[in-house]
C-alpha positions as CSV (number, residue, x, y, z in Angstrom):
1,M,-8.9,10.5,-2.6
2,I,-5.8,9.9,-0.6
3,P,-7.6,7.2,1.6
4,T,-8.2,5.4,-1.7
5,M,-4.6,4.7,-2.1
6,I,-3.9,3.9,1.4
7,L,-6.7,1.4,1.3
8,F,-5.4,0.0,-2.0
9,G,-2.0,-0.5,-0.3
10,A,-3.6,-2.0,2.8
11,V,-5.6,-4.5,0.8
12,L,-2.9,-5.6,-1.6
13,G,0.1,-5.1,0.6
14,R,0.9,-8.8,0.6
15,W,2.4,-8.3,-3.0
16,W,4.1,-5.0,-2.0
17,R,6.3,-4.6,-4.9
18,L,3.6,-4.9,-7.4
19,T,1.2,-2.8,-5.3
20,L,3.8,0.1,-5.0
21,V,4.3,0.1,-8.9
22,A,0.6,-0.1,-9.5
23,G,0.0,2.9,-7.1
24,T,2.7,4.9,-8.5
25,I,1.5,4.6,-12.0
26,G,-2.3,4.3,-11.1
27,W,-2.7,7.6,-9.2
28,P,-1.6,9.8,-12.2
29,V,-3.6,7.8,-14.5
30,L,-6.7,8.2,-12.3
31,L,-6.2,11.9,-12.2
32,L,-5.8,12.1,-16.0
33,L,-8.9,10.0,-16.5
34,A,-10.8,12.5,-14.2
35,D,-9.9,15.2,-16.8
36,I,-7.7,17.1,-14.2
37,P,-5.2,19.1,-16.3
38,M,-1.6,18.4,-15.2
39,S,1.8,19.5,-16.3
40,P,4.7,17.0,-16.5
41,Q,5.9,18.2,-13.1
42,G,2.3,17.8,-11.8
43,L,2.2,14.2,-13.1
44,A,5.7,13.4,-11.4
45,E,4.3,14.9,-8.1
46,A,1.1,12.9,-8.4
47,A,3.2,9.7,-9.0
48,A,5.3,10.5,-5.8
49,L,2.2,11.1,-3.8
50,G,0.6,7.9,-5.1
51,L,3.8,6.0,-4.0
52,A,3.7,7.6,-0.6
53,N,0.1,7.0,0.1
54,T,0.2,3.4,-1.3
55,L,3.3,2.7,0.8
56,A,1.5,3.9,3.9
57,G,-1.1,1.2,3.2
58,V,1.5,-1.5,2.5
59,L,3.3,-0.7,5.8
60,V,0.0,-1.2,7.7
61,H,-0.7,-4.4,6.0
62,Q,2.8,-5.7,6.6
63,A,2.7,-4.7,10.3
64,V,-0.7,-6.5,10.8
65,L,0.8,-9.5,8.9
66,K,3.9,-9.5,11.2
67,L,1.7,-9.2,14.3
68,V,-0.5,-12.1,13.1
69,R,2.6,-14.2,12.7
70,I,4.0,-13.4,16.1
71,V,0.7,-14.3,17.8
72,R,0.4,-17.6,15.9
73,S,3.9,-18.6,16.7
74,R,3.4,-17.8,20.4
75,R,0.1,-19.6,20.5
76,H,1.8,-22.6,18.8
77,A,4.6,-22.6,21.5
78,I,2.0,-22.6,24.3
79,V,0.0,-25.3,22.8
80,Q,3.0,-27.6,22.3
81,P,5.6,-26.9,25.0
82,Q,9.1,-28.2,24.4
């Protein structure tokens, strides 16, 4: 189930603030919908894990986005020299 949240963050990482909030709230909700009994402390831990896993995916997305921007800017500089 952890890869689900990482993939969620990686796919929607462009809108990282909203994605992190959704991952933090969504993971405990998914666990509750799966009828997994949880204490209030367990819900808080699930929210923290949802945030951490979503953050990992968002960081991957942002790193790829930065890499693409660097490659594009270098290619543009090569095509149109100053």
